[in-house]
Backbone as a ProteinNet text record, in pm:
[ID]
protein_1_A
[PRIMARY]
SEEVKKLKSRFIVLLLPLRFQVSLDDRRALEQAWGLNQDEFDYLLPNKQIRTYLENSGIELIDSTQALTEATKEGPVFIFADLHLNARGHAV
[TERTIARY]
82.4	0	86.6	187.1	276.1	354.6	397.6	471.7	385.2	260.1	166.7	148.5	134.2	119.5	243.1	360.2	485.1	491.2	438.6	439.3	323.1	239.5	120.3	34.4	17.1	-60.7	-179.3	-259	-370.9	-352.9	-373.7	-371.4	-515.2	-543.7	-680.4	-677.7	-769.2	-784	-900.8	-876.1	-981.1	-1024.8	-1150.5	-1205	-1271.1	-1216.7	-1272.8	-1340.4	-1468.7	-1541.9	-1509.5	-1547.5	-1540.3	-1663.1	-1652.8	-1761.1	-1893.8	-1893.5	-2020.2	-2081.2	-2006	-2060.6	-2140.1	-2118.8	-2187.7	-2281.3	-2262.8	-2342.5	-2430.6	-2560.3	-2654.6	-2635.4	-2607	-2583.6	-2461.9	-2355.2	-2234.7	-2260.6	-2339.4	-2372.9	-2453.6	-2549.5	-2631.1	-2546	-2454.3	-2365.5	-2277.4	-2227.2	-2145.7	-2228.2	-2348.3	-2436.1	-2468.8	-2496	-2528.8	-2406.9	-2292	-2170.4	-2129.6	-2150.6	-2105.9	-2221.1	-2341.5	-2455.8	-2482.3	-2465.1	-2481.3	-2625.1	-2666.1	-2797.7	-2777.1	-2836.9	-2814.6	-2855.5	-2949	-2994.6	-2894.2	-2793.2	-2694.4	-2568.8	-2564.4	-2442.9	-2472.3	-2381.9	-2380.9	-2260.3	-2285.2	-2176.2	-2095.9	-2153.7	-2083.7	-2017.4	-2023.3	-1962.5	-1814.5	-1733.3	-1591.7	-1575.5	-1656.7	-1650.3	-1686.3	-1789.7	-1831.8	-1721.4	-1655.9	-1548.8	-1429.8	-1397.2	-1288.3	-1324.2	-1447.9	-1492.1	-1479	-1527.3	-1520.8	-1376.5	-1290.8	-1149.4	-1086.6	-1110.2	-1051.3	-1106.5	-1237.7	-1296.7	-1236.3	-1222.5	-1163.9	-1016.6	-952.1	-810.1	-788.1	-897.6	-885.5	-833.4	-857.5	-810.8	-928.3	-906.4	-1012.4	-1035.5	-1161.5	-1199.8	-1284.8	-1253	-1340.5	-1387	-1514.8	-1572.1	-1645.5	-1594.7	-1652.2	-1764.6	-1803.9	-1903.7	-2034.9	-2090	-2220	-2212.3	-2107.8	-2093.8	-2079.7	-2002.9	-1987.7	-2116.1	-2189.5	-2318.5	-2414.7	-2420.4	-2506.8	-2462.4	-2332.2	-2280	-2308.3	-2312.7	-2339.9	-2478.7	-2569.7	-2705.3	-2704.4	-2600.4	-2589.2	-2499.3	-2432.3	-2342.8	-2230	-2152.7	-2045.9	-1939.3	-1885.1	-1775.6	-1648.3	-1658.7	-1543.5	-1513.5	-1387.2	-1347.8	-1415.8	-1466.8	-1538	-1449	-1506.2	-1438.7	-1308.5	-1306.6	-1186.5	-1229.7	-1140	-1172.3	-1128.9	-1072.8	-1025.2	-1133	-1129.3	-1221.7	-1190.8	-1296.2	-1278.2	-1271.8	-1273.2	-1263.3	-1379.7	-1500.6	-1617	-1597.4	-1549.5	-1526.5	-1423.2	-1318	-1215.9	-1269.6	-1361.4	-1418.3	-1502.6	-1559.5	-1640.9	-1549.2
-119.5	0	125.7	127.5	244.6	258.6	146.7	149.8	204.4	164.8	213.5	363.9	411.2	554.8	631.6	576.3	641.1	657.7	559.2	562.5	642.9	695.7	770.5	688.4	562.1	467.5	417.7	333.4	268.2	118.5	46.7	-98.3	-145.2	-218.5	-263.4	-414.3	-484.4	-628.7	-650.9	-729.6	-769	-909.7	-925.2	-1055.7	-1118.7	-1232.2	-1308	-1432.4	-1448.4	-1562.5	-1691.8	-1801.2	-1931	-1947	-2032.6	-2046.2	-2083.7	-2166.8	-2206	-2094.4	-1987.5	-1872.8	-1781.1	-1793.4	-1704.4	-1777.1	-1906.7	-1982.6	-2083.3	-2068.8	-2161.8	-2303.2	-2315.3	-2447.6	-2515	-2439.4	-2495.9	-2531.6	-2449.9	-2477.2	-2606.8	-2622.9	-2745.8	-2868.7	-2856.9	-2969.4	-3005.2	-2905.5	-2928.3	-2997.9	-2950.6	-3010.1	-3154.8	-3180.8	-3316.5	-3408.6	-3360.4	-3443.5	-3481.3	-3388.7	-3411.6	-3441.5	-3451.3	-3480.5	-3371.5	-3246.9	-3133.4	-3084.1	-3030.6	-2968	-2817.2	-2752.4	-2608.9	-2524	-2574.2	-2497.8	-2498.7	-2583.5	-2594.5	-2512.9	-2444.9	-2372.3	-2227	-2142.1	-2003.1	-1993.1	-2004	-2006.2	-1876.6	-1771.2	-1643	-1613.6	-1709.1	-1687.1	-1650.5	-1720.1	-1679.3	-1533.7	-1491.5	-1353.1	-1255.2	-1290.3	-1204.6	-1193.9	-1305	-1304.4	-1222.3	-1236.2	-1156.1	-1008.2	-974.8	-835.1	-777.2	-850.2	-803.1	-780.9	-877	-863.5	-739.5	-722.8	-609.5	-476.8	-470.5	-347.6	-314.5	-415.2	-393.5	-355.3	-391.9	-361	-232.8	-170.7	-47	-69.1	-187.7	-220.7	-215.2	-148.1	-132	-262.7	-291.9	-415.7	-386.5	-455	-460.4	-604.9	-627.9	-761.7	-778.1	-863.2	-880.7	-984.5	-1036.6	-1143.9	-1103.3	-991	-948.7	-924.2	-857.7	-829.8	-958.4	-1053.8	-1181.2	-1263.7	-1254.1	-1323.1	-1270.5	-1139.4	-1079.5	-1120.3	-1118.4	-1154	-1299.9	-1386.1	-1528.2	-1551.2	-1458.9	-1471.7	-1465.4	-1404.2	-1390.3	-1497.1	-1575	-1679.3	-1704	-1809.8	-1846.4	-1737.4	-1725.4	-1631.8	-1706.3	-1838.1	-1921.5	-2016.8	-2055.5	-2155.9	-2286.9	-2358.8	-2483.8	-2578.9	-2634.9	-2733.4	-2679	-2550.7	-2485.9	-2376.6	-2333.3	-2227.3	-2089.2	-2079.1	-1951.5	-1880.6	-1748.4	-1669.4	-1685.4	-1683.5	-1680.9	-1533.5	-1511.7	-1374.3	-1287.8	-1344.7	-1268.1	-1230.6	-1325.7	-1299.2	-1190.3	-1192.2	-1087.6	-952	-952.6	-826.2	-758.5	-838.4	-782.5	-703.9
0	0	0	87.5	92	-37.4	-93.4	-219	-332.2	-334.3	-436	-421.7	-297.7	-273.3	-316.8	-288.7	-329.2	-480.6	-550.7	-697.1	-753.9	-662.6	-702	-797.8	-759	-838.5	-757.8	-820.7	-753.1	-766.2	-656.5	-657.9	-669	-775.4	-802.3	-826.9	-764	-785.3	-880.4	-984.2	-1077.5	-1040.6	-1005	-967.9	-1089.6	-1130.4	-1242	-1185.3	-1209.2	-1154.2	-1228	-1166	-1231.8	-1320.4	-1418.5	-1516.2	-1453.3	-1349.5	-1287.7	-1203.7	-1181.2	-1109.6	-1201.9	-1331.4	-1425.2	-1521.6	-1537.1	-1633.8	-1561.5	-1577.7	-1516.3	-1570.8	-1700.4	-1759.4	-1696.3	-1677.5	-1614.9	-1469.5	-1402.2	-1262	-1251.9	-1340.1	-1339.1	-1369.2	-1463	-1496.9	-1377.2	-1307.2	-1187.1	-1079.4	-1058	-957.3	-991.1	-1118.1	-1159.6	-1147.8	-1191.2	-1188.8	-1046.4	-951.5	-814.1	-718.3	-770.2	-684.9	-582.1	-623.2	-532.4	-531.5	-419.4	-405.8	-413.5	-513.1	-534.6	-414.8	-334.9	-218.6	-103.7	-112.6	-5.7	-32.8	-147	-184.3	-217.3	-177.7	-222.2	-314.3	-443.1	-539.6	-541.3	-489.3	-487.2	-353	-259.8	-127.8	-135.6	-216.4	-223.3	-267.8	-364.4	-412.1	-300.8	-223.8	-112.1	-8	19.9	119.1	70.6	-56.6	-113.8	-109.1	-146.7	-143.5	-2.6	96.6	235.8	278.6	247.7	285.2	220.9	92	21.2	72.2	95.4	149.6	285.2	371	503.8	496.6	387	368.8	289.7	246.2	168.8	27.9	-26.8	-161.7	-258	-369	-469	-544.6	-573.1	-640.4	-762.9	-870	-986.5	-995.5	-975	-978.5	-1111.1	-1196.2	-1330.1	-1333.9	-1219.2	-1215.1	-1280.3	-1242.9	-1296.8	-1447.4	-1491.4	-1634.9	-1715.2	-1663.8	-1734.1	-1728.8	-1618.4	-1608.1	-1714.3	-1729.2	-1831.5	-1971.5	-1995.8	-2128.2	-2161.5	-2061.3	-2082.4	-2141.4	-2118.1	-2173.2	-2325.8	-2381.6	-2527.4	-2589.1	-2505.3	-2555.5	-2458	-2481.7	-2388.9	-2375.5	-2255.6	-2230.8	-2187	-2177.2	-2142.6	-2257.8	-2270.4	-2367.8	-2329.2	-2427.4	-2401.6	-2320.7	-2213.8	-2127.5	-2069.4	-2039.1	-1987.2	-1889.9	-1803.6	-1707.3	-1754.8	-1874.5	-1925.8	-2008.1	-2005.7	-2085.5	-2233.4	-2314.8	-2459.1	-2505.2	-2635.3	-2687.6	-2638.5	-2635.9	-2585.6	-2439.2	-2361.1	-2219.6	-2198.6	-2279.1	-2267.2	-2311.8	-2405	-2451.5	-2343.9	-2254.6	-2146.4	-2056.2
[MASK]
++++++++++++++++++++++++++++++++++++++++++++++++++++++++++++++++++++++++++++++++++++++++++++

């Protein structure tokens, strides 16, 4: 933090969600594959915990979860069978 201030910069964390956090189809496939009950999980809990930690630490956060969730409605934002963003996901 002090080093960032000395450089007159901003330290920003970009939060990129996992595919099952933004895609209902991927979430259903995960639940089916592992026999999970959707009512027993808060898929966004890790994001909430990260947000709380960063806010308490005075660190700026850009959370791309909502934007990627919206973009998923128009088509995939992740590479098929992979955890990396595709070109559409990077464009978001």
